[in-house]
C-alpha positions, 0 to 999 in steps of 0.5 A, spaced: 621 272 590 614 272 592 609 273 586 604 279 586 597 276 584 591 280 582 584 278 582 577 280 579 571 282 583 565 284 580 568 286 574 574 290 577 581 288 578 583 288 585 591 287 587 596 286 588 596 281 593 600 275 596 598 268 595 596 268 603 592 274 602 588 271 597 586 266 602 578 267 603 577 272 598 577 268 592 573 262 589 574 256 585 572 260 579 575 267 581 580 270 575 587 271 577 593 274 574 600 275 576 606 277 572 609 272 567 602 269 565 599 270 558 592 271 560 587 271 566 586 264 569 581 261 574 584 260 581 582 252 581 587 251 574 593 255 578 597 250 581 599 255 587 591 255 589 589 248 588 590 247 596 585 253 597 579 248 595 581 241 597 575 238 601 578 235 607 573 230 611 573 229 618 577 224 622 574 217 622 571 215 629 571 208 630 568 208 637 561 209 634 
């Protein structure tokens, strides 16, 4: 079963969205909630969303 997520934007609840639909819409400090959660949590604190905010360095070029 796919979770349906809600997030807060400018004080308003938005959703429901699938996790894939939220990519590019939320920031680390965006508040998210889905059924089964006790309260709203920041996106960076939710395991499913941590990969959204990982910084990937470019490949190493040894031919400088």
